[in-house]
C-alpha positions, 0 to 999 in steps of 0.5 A, spaced: 115 522 373 121 526 374 126 527 380 130 532 380 134 530 373 133 523 374 126 519 371 123 514 376 118 509 374 114 505 379 113 497 377 109 491 379 110 483 379 103 482 381 100 482 387 100 476 393 096 475 400 099 474 407 096 472 413 093 479 416 095 478 423 102 476 421 102 483 417 099 487 423 102 484 429 099 487 435 094 491 432 087 488 433 084 485 426 078 490 428 083 495 426 086 493 420 081 490 416 078 497 416 083 499 410 085 491 409 079 487 409 082 480 409 078 473 405 076 467 407 083 465 410 084 472 413 089 473 408 090 481 405 092 483 398 099 486 397 102 489 392 109 486 389 112 493 389 119 495 386 122 502 383 126 503 377 130 509 377 134 512 370 140 515 372 147 517 370 145 514 363 143 507 367 137 503 368 137 502 377 132 496 379 130 496 387 127 490 388 124 484 384 118 482 386 116 475 387 119 471 380 116 465 377 119 460 380 114 458 385 111 451 384 103 450 385 103 449 392 107 456 393 102 460 389 096 457 392 098 459 398 100 466 397 095 467 392 100 469 387 097 474 381 103 476 377 099 480 372 103 485 370 110 480 371 116 485 373 118 484 365 111 486 363 111 492 368 117 494 365 115 495 357 112 501 357 118 504 359 122 502 354 127 497 358 128 490 358 132 486 363 138 485 359 138 493 359 137 493 367 144 495 369 144 495 377 138 491 382 139 494 389 135 488 394 132 491 400 133 484 403 133 476 400 126 475 402 122 471 396 117 477 395 123 482 394 128 478 391 124 473 387 124 476 381 132 476 382 133 470 377 128 466 373 126 459 372 129 457 364 125 452 360 130 447 362 129 448 369 136 451 370 135 457 374 139 463 372 140 471 373 134 475 370 137 481 369 144 478 365 147 485 365 146 488 371 150 488 378 146 486 384 147 489 391 145 486 398 148 488 405 153 483 406 150 480 413 143 480 410 147 475 405 150 471 410 142 471 414 140 468 408 145 463 407 144 460 414 137 461 416 134 458 422 127 455 423 124 461 424 127 464 418 128 459 412 121 459 409 123 467 407 129 465 404 130 461 397 137 460 396 135 459 388 133 467 388 141 469 390 146 463 389 146 464 382 148 471 382 154 469 386 156 463 381 156 468 375 160 474 379 154 479 379 153 480 387 156 486 390 156 485 398 156 492 402 158 493 408 153 498 412 151 505 408 153 505 401 153 510 396 152 506 389 152 511 384 152 518 385 145 521 388 143 514 389 145 510 396 143 505 401 141 505 408 141 501 414 133 500 416 134 494 421 127 491 425 124 486 419 130 483 419 137 485 422 141 487 416 134 490 412 137 496 407 132 501 404 134 505 398 135 513 398 134 517 391 136 524 390 137 529 386 136 537 384 134 537 392 129 532 391 128 526 395 125 519 395 126 513 400 124 505 397 122 503 404 122 496 403 118 491 408 120 497 414 114 500 413 110 495 407 104 499 406 101 506 408 097 503 413 103 501 417 105 509 418 102 509 425 109 507 429 106 501 433 103 497 427 109 492 426 108 486 422 109 480 427 114 477 422 119 482 423 125 479 427 127 485 431 120 489 432 123 495 438 128 496 433 123 497 427 120 502 432 125 506 433 128 505 426 121 508 424 121 514 428 127 516 426 126 515 419 119 518 419 122 524 423 127 525 418 123 524 412 117 529 414 122 535 416 126 534 409 120 532 405 121 526 402 117 522 398 116 515 400 115 509 397 110 503 400 112 497 396 106 492 398 101 498 398 095 495 393 093 502 392 098 508 394 104 507 391 107 513 394 106 519 398 110 525 403 108 526 410 103 530 413 104 531 421 096 532 424 095 532 432 102 530 432 101 524 428 104 522 421 099 521 415 100 520 407 099 526 402 098 521 395 102 523 390 100 520 383 105 524 379 109 530 379 113 535 374 
């Protein structure tokens, strides 16, 4: 898919399952199960989405999925289905892990940063993209290396500590331009220092939302995850971003939606709805 002079390629690292109540917070099950039917354990199927951008003769990867480091218990709890893997998803576009130049993480939770590193056959953990420079907010890094009792299950040190040891980790302080047309903005709420990625070329824009709005079902302002650390902050961040996205005709990328990868906003009776986009000149 073309975005101005850039190429963008939606990727997958498979699927996993999370508790539906955790994903929709105060929203009653009678509402969310209409679009996200749960299994017998109340879990809903979610994509492990990522985005590959080809710009300035570089391959830029946004988020990395869940990776290969989960043990049997982890795989069973989250019903992980890594079909396709991130590497398999990149292959049709002629990109190998060694050809990824930049990796931007929205945050360091295991389902967005698990593919940052890989478990080698000898048991060691190494960066999955040996020639890549990784980017994260400095304060998100601090949250990851010093979690509290509520957040510690979401962070896995093996997803990010090897990056620092290998000298591949770049820490950002707020909004920043990584390359011309590729920038990050702080979108707090899910975590205090969550960031989203804005890609712009020739007057066209796509926003990789991360966990600010993980699926299209989370477009309504009150549809906020119970696992968001600062839900009222999420509410205000969503309000500002959605208004800007509507006015400026952004494409929005939903990393966890198992059916809809991206779309533009419509406003009907004062509420935002999604106009799906599957391909575009």
